[in-house]
C-alpha positions as CSV (number, residue, x, y, z in Angstrom):
1,M,-7.1,21.3,23.0
2,L,-6.6,19.9,19.5
3,T,-8.3,21.4,16.5
4,S,-10.3,19.3,14.1
5,I,-7.3,19.3,11.7
6,G,-5.0,18.2,14.6
7,R,-7.4,15.3,15.4
8,L,-7.5,14.3,11.7
9,L,-3.7,14.4,11.4
10,L,-3.3,12.3,14.6
11,S,-5.9,9.8,13.3
12,L,-4.0,9.5,10.0
13,L,-0.7,9.1,11.8
14,L,-2.0,6.4,14.1
15,C,-3.4,4.4,11.2
16,A,-0.2,5.0,9.2
17,A,1.8,3.7,12.1
18,V,-0.2,0.5,12.1
19,A,0.2,0.2,8.4
20,G,4.0,0.8,8.8
21,I,4.3,-2.0,11.3
22,A,2.4,-4.3,8.9
23,G,4.6,-3.3,6.0
24,A,7.9,-3.6,7.9
25,V,7.1,-7.1,8.9
26,T,5.4,-8.2,5.7
27,A,7.8,-6.9,3.0
28,P,10.8,-9.0,3.9
29,E,8.7,-12.2,3.8
30,I,6.9,-11.7,0.5
31,N,9.5,-13.0,-1.9
32,G,10.7,-15.8,0.3
33,W,8.5,-17.5,2.9
34,Y,5.1,-16.2,1.5
35,V,5.9,-17.2,-2.1
36,S,6.7,-20.7,-0.8
37,L,3.2,-21.2,0.7
38,A,0.4,-23.0,-1.1
39,K,-2.4,-20.5,-1.5
40,P,-6.1,-20.7,-2.5
41,S,-7.0,-20.1,-6.1
42,W,-8.9,-16.9,-5.0
43,T,-5.7,-15.2,-3.8
44,P,-5.3,-11.9,-5.6
45,S,-2.0,-10.7,-7.1
46,R,0.6,-9.3,-4.7
47,S,0.1,-5.8,-6.1
48,T,-3.5,-5.8,-4.9
49,F,-2.7,-5.8,-1.2
50,P,-0.8,-2.5,-0.8
51,I,-3.4,-0.6,-2.9
52,A,-6.3,-2.1,-1.0
53,W,-4.7,-1.6,2.4
54,A,-3.7,2.0,1.6
55,I,-7.3,2.9,0.9
56,L,-8.6,1.0,3.9
57,Y,-6.2,2.6,6.3
58,V,-7.2,6.1,5.1
59,L,-10.9,5.1,5.5
60,M,-10.1,3.8,9.0
61,A,-8.4,7.1,9.9
62,L,-11.3,9.1,8.6
63,S,-13.7,6.9,10.6
64,L,-11.6,7.5,13.8
65,W,-11.5,11.2,13.1
66,R,-15.2,11.4,12.7
67,L,-15.8,9.5,16.0
68,W,-13.3,11.7,17.8
69,D,-14.3,15.0,16.1
70,H,-17.9,14.8,15.1
71,A,-19.6,12.5,17.6
72,L,-20.7,14.1,20.8
73,P,-19.0,12.8,23.9
74,S,-21.1,10.0,25.4
75,P,-20.9,6.5,26.7
76,A,-21.9,5.3,23.2
77,R,-19.0,7.2,21.6
78,R,-16.6,5.8,24.2
79,E,-17.8,2.3,23.4
80,A,-17.3,2.9,19.7
81,L,-13.8,4.2,20.3
82,L,-13.0,1.2,22.5
83,F,-14.1,-1.1,19.7
84,F,-12.1,0.9,17.2
85,F,-8.9,0.7,19.2
86,A,-9.5,-3.0,19.9
87,Q,-9.8,-3.7,16.2
88,L,-6.8,-1.5,15.4
89,L,-4.7,-3.4,17.9
90,L,-5.8,-6.8,16.4
91,N,-4.9,-5.4,13.0
92,A,-1.5,-4.4,14.2
93,V,-0.8,-7.8,15.7
94,W,-1.9,-10.0,12.8
95,S,1.0,-9.2,10.4
96,P,3.7,-9.8,12.9
97,V,2.1,-13.2,13.8
98,F,1.4,-14.3,10.3
99,F,4.5,-12.9,8.5
100,G,6.9,-12.4,11.3
101,L,6.3,-15.6,13.4
102,H,4.9,-17.6,10.5
103,N,2.2,-18.8,12.9
104,L,-0.7,-19.4,10.5
105,H,-3.0,-20.9,13.1
106,I,-2.7,-18.1,15.7
107,A,-3.0,-15.6,12.9
108,L,-6.2,-17.2,11.8
109,A,-7.6,-17.0,15.3
110,I,-6.6,-13.3,15.5
111,I,-8.2,-12.4,12.2
112,I,-11.4,-14.2,13.1
113,V,-11.6,-12.1,16.3
114,L,-10.7,-9.1,14.2
115,V,-13.7,-9.6,11.9
116,V,-16.0,-9.8,14.9
117,T,-14.4,-6.7,16.4
118,I,-14.8,-4.8,13.2
119,V,-18.5,-5.7,13.2
120,G,-18.7,-4.4,16.7
121,T,-17.0,-1.2,15.7
122,I,-19.4,-0.7,12.8
123,F,-22.5,-1.2,14.9
124,T,-21.3,0.9,17.9
125,S,-20.1,3.6,15.5
126,A,-23.4,3.7,13.7
127,R,-25.2,4.7,16.9
128,V,-23.0,7.9,17.2
129,D,-21.8,8.7,13.7
130,P,-23.3,6.7,10.8
131,P,-20.7,8.0,8.2
132,A,-17.9,6.7,10.5
133,A,-19.6,3.3,10.5
134,W,-20.0,3.2,6.7
135,M,-16.4,4.1,6.2
136,L,-15.5,0.7,7.9
137,V,-17.7,-1.4,5.7
138,P,-15.1,-1.9,2.9
139,Y,-12.6,-2.8,5.6
140,F,-15.0,-5.5,7.0
141,F,-15.4,-7.0,3.6
142,W,-11.7,-7.0,2.8
143,V,-10.8,-8.6,6.2
144,A,-13.5,-11.2,5.8
145,Y,-12.0,-12.0,2.5
146,A,-8.5,-12.1,4.0
147,T,-9.9,-14.4,6.6
148,T,-10.8,-16.9,3.9
149,L,-7.3,-16.6,2.5
150,N,-5.7,-17.2,5.9
151,A,-8.0,-20.2,6.4
152,G,-7.2,-21.5,3.0
153,I,-3.4,-21.2,3.6
154,V,-3.8,-23.0,6.9
155,A,-5.7,-25.8,5.2
156,M,-3.2,-26.1,2.3
157,N,0.1,-25.9,4.3
């Protein structure tokens, strides 16, 4: 049986692995393909993305840890965890599709489903551990914003 610290470390490692996938696929494309794209005027500087994502992945890991460690086992907790892992999977898939495959349209479809799944994660988490849900609110706003960027890039390219 894992201790609370063990569950925290595993939550951090899982979210760091997803961040690592995104970074590995994204980094080689930034100075070439991504720079060549027409982007909306509301696109932030490139230095904003790694800072924002680092904070968001830590908050996501803390949210997962709270769901796993603090919420009592129940069907509601199981639902919140299913939503959490669904959104994490969508998060892990978006970067390889957008940056790796350069498929802007499929990436847009994925990120739209991701936003909806994050909302589901927030609402299901709120029923079992409100702090876990609140930790995902900045993530929701950032991904909603990123969705507008993805849509703008689709429209402009």
